[in-house]
N, C-alpha and C positions, 0 to 999 in steps of 0.2 A: 256209249261211246266205245269205239273200237279199242281193244286192249293191245298195247304194243310193249313188248318186253324191253327192247332197247331202241333208242332213237339216235341216229347219227347226225352230229352237227360239226361244221368246220368254222373256225375263227381265223384274222390277220396275223399279228410283228412273234402272238399269240394266236390255229384252226381247230374247231372242236366238233366231233361227230358222235351221235348216239347210235348204237347198233341194236336193231330190233330182232329178237329171236323168239320164235314161237316154239314152245316146248312140245315135243312129241308125247302124246299120252302113253303112259306106261302101265296103266291099270288094266285089268282083265275083266271080262264079263263072263257069266256062266249061262250055258244053254239049259234047256229043260233036262238034258241028260247029265248036268252038273260037270261038263267038260269045259275047262277054261279056254277061252278064245281070245287071242290078242286083238286089240283094236288097231287096225292098220291106218296110219295117217294118210291123208290125201296126197296126191302127187304135188299139189301146190305147196303144202306145208313142207314136204321134203325138199322141194326146190328152193323155197325161201330159206330154210335152214342152211342148205349148201351154199346158196348165194351169199348169205350173211357171212359165212365162214370165209369164202373167197374174197369178199369185200374187206374183211378185217385183216386178211393176209396180203392185201394189195394186188390181188389178181382181178383187176377191175373188168377186163373184157370177158372173162369167164362168168363173173357175177352178172354182167349185163345180159348175157345170153339166157341165164337162168331166170332173172327177174322178168325178162320179156316173155319167157315161156309161161310164167304165172299170169302175166297180164292178158295173154290170149284167153285164159279161162276166166279171169276176173279183172277187167280193165279199170275197175274202180278201187283197186287195192291201194290204200294210202301208203303202206309201208314200201311196196315195190316201186311206186312212182317216186317217193322220197329218196330211196336208196339208189335208184337209177340216176336221179339228179346228182346224188353224191358221187357216184362212179364217174360221171362225165365231168363233174367239177374237179375231181382229182386228175382227170385226163386233160384238163384245161380246154375242154369242149364246152364253152360257156353257153353257146346257143342251145345245144341239146339239154344241158343241165337246167337252164331256165325253163325249157318246155316241160320237163318232167316235174319241176318244182311247182309250176302253175297247175299241172294236172293233179298233183298231190293236194293243193289247196282246194280244188274242185271236189276232191274226194272227201275232205274233212276241213272245213273252214275254221275249226276251233283250235287247230294246232299251230303253234308259232314257229316251229322249226323251218318250214319252207320259206317263210318271210325273212328269217335271219340269213339263210343261204342266198336268197335272191338279193339281199342287201350286199352280200359279199361280191356277187357278180357285178352289181351296179358300181361298186367301188373299183373293181378291176377295169370297168369300162369308163371310169371317170364321170359316172353319173351320180353326182353327190346328192342331188335332190331325190333321185330314185332310191338311193341307199338309205337316206334319212326316213323316207316314207315307209320303207319296208321294216326298218328297225322300230319305228313308232307303232306299226301294226302289230309286230311281235310283242312289244311291251303292253299294248292294249289287251292282248290275249293272255299274257302272263307277266303282270307288272313286277313280280318279285324276281324275275330272272336277271341275274347280273350281267350276262353276256351282252345282250342288246343294249342295256343301259350303259355299260362301259364303252362299247363300240360307238354309240351315239355321242357320248361325251368326248371321245377322242376326235371324232369328225368335227364337232363344234370347236374344240380346242385348235385344231389345225386350220379351221376357217376364220379364227380370230373372235368367235363369239364366246367369250370367256364366261359370261353369266350362265349361258345354257350348258356350257361344259361343266361348270361347277355344280349345277343342278343335277346332272346325270351322274357325275362322279360321286356326289353325295348319296344318290339313290343306290349306286353300285355298292357303296360301303354299308348302307343300311341293310341291304339284303345279303351281302357277303363281306363282313368286317375284316376278313383276311385277304382281301383282293390286293395283293402286293403291288401290282402295276399301277393301280389307282393311286396309292400313296406316293409312288414315284412321280407320276404325272402331275399330281397336285403340288408336289414339291417343286417341280420345274416351273409351274405357274407362279408359285409364290416367289421364286427366285427372279422371274421376269418382272414381277411387280415390287421388287426390292423388299420383300418381307422375308429376310434371310433367316431369322430365328424360327419363324413358322415353317419355312422350308426344311431347316435342320431337323425339327421334330418329325416331320413327315418322312424324311429319308431314314431317320433312326427307327421309325415304326416299320418301314419297309424291311430293314435288315433284322429286326426282331422276328418278323414272319419268315423271311428267307435269308439265312445267314450266308448264302452263296451268291447274293445279288451284287455282283461286282460293280455295276454302274452306280448303285446307291452308296457303296463305300467310297467310290471316287468323288461323288458329289459332296459327301460329308467331309472328305479330305480338303476339297477346295474351299469349303466354308471355314473350316478351322484355319487354313492357311490365310484366308482373308482377314480373320480376326487375330492373326499373329500367334496362334497356338500351333507352332510348327511341329512339336513332338506328336501331338494328336493327328495333325495332318499327315505326317510321315507314317504313322501306324495304319491309318486308313488307306493311304495310297499303296502301301505294301500289300495290304489285304486285297485290294482291287487288282493289283498286278499279279498276285498269286492266283487269283481266280480267273482273270482274263487279261493276259499280257497284251492283247491286241487293242485295248482301249486307247483311243487317240490321245497322244501327248502324256501318257502315264509316266514314261521315263523322264520327260522334262520336269514334270511335277515332283517326281521322286528326287531328281537331282537338285532342284531348287530347295526342297525341304531338307535334304541332307546338308546343303550349304548353310541354311539358316540354323541348323542344329549342330554345326561344327563337324559333321561327318564328311570331310573333304574327299577322302579316298573312295568312299562309297558313292559320293556324289559324282566323282569323275567316271566311275563305272557306269552310272545311269545316264550321264550326259553323252557318253560315247555310244551307248545303245540307242539313244534318241537320234544322234547324228548318223548312225548307220542307216536309219530309216529315212532321215531328212538331212542329207549331207550339206545342203545349201541354206538351211534355216538360219537366218541371221541372229535370231534371239537365242537359239541353241549354241551357235558359235560364240556369242557374247558371254553366255553363262559358262561355257567351257573355259573361256579365257579368265573369267572371274575366279572360278574354282582353281584353275592352274596357278594364278597369282597367289591365292590363299595358301596353297600347298607350298609355295616358295616363301611364305611368311609375310607377304604384302597384304595390307588391310584394304579390302575392297568391298563395296556394297553391291549386292545382287541387282538392285534397282538402278544402279548408275548407268 
């Protein structure tokens, strides 16, 4: 099988590309006169090395010209066809990208990378069946690869086929136990099916792996708030806001948690931030009124 130094792959929300680099021989050989002679790499190898560098630096049009130069000499070069597809994928020319990915498959049918990228193009074109078929083909060639397993799970989750989604999420974690997005997505599935405690454990596992995962902190905060653990909710909401202030409704949740823990001044600050973004939100206006009354010494319940 053809040796490839790096393979470029792109994924979705999460795009991944392996870059293939052929190393130029640095050894020398000796003639009968014992004079060292450097081995000169072929024009194709030099062109591929340069093209790979341009591709990694985002100079896709220059890389395209160099890859095509190589294909004139060797039209069955898997690496060049794959990376030409990657260049056009980056340039959003999906038609040409698809053409070169299919050419790469003809060059080497044992490699899963072109199938994953074809699946991405199918998703861009809303061809869900085509995307599923290509991911399945990639998994058939490399079952332990977490990328197509996770992508396939997400497609099934979005289409409502939870059993298949769970199957491929489980396979993703089997081959990559630190796949943080999988824990998060499984947590969301558990929430939707009212398995709140299981969801909590999954979100907690996510932040153990990635302590900067703002959305997971937010989800944990909502669960603690639901169970009346307002101090814990406030801690997690604050962490989420610190990491990603743009999370929807984060300021409202912070204000509500502050109210429940008696931090009225802080709660007023957060509800004002929320209303700056959504000035006509009735729930936000109501909460501001509740906090304002509490600051005046009136007893009010946030749920009233």
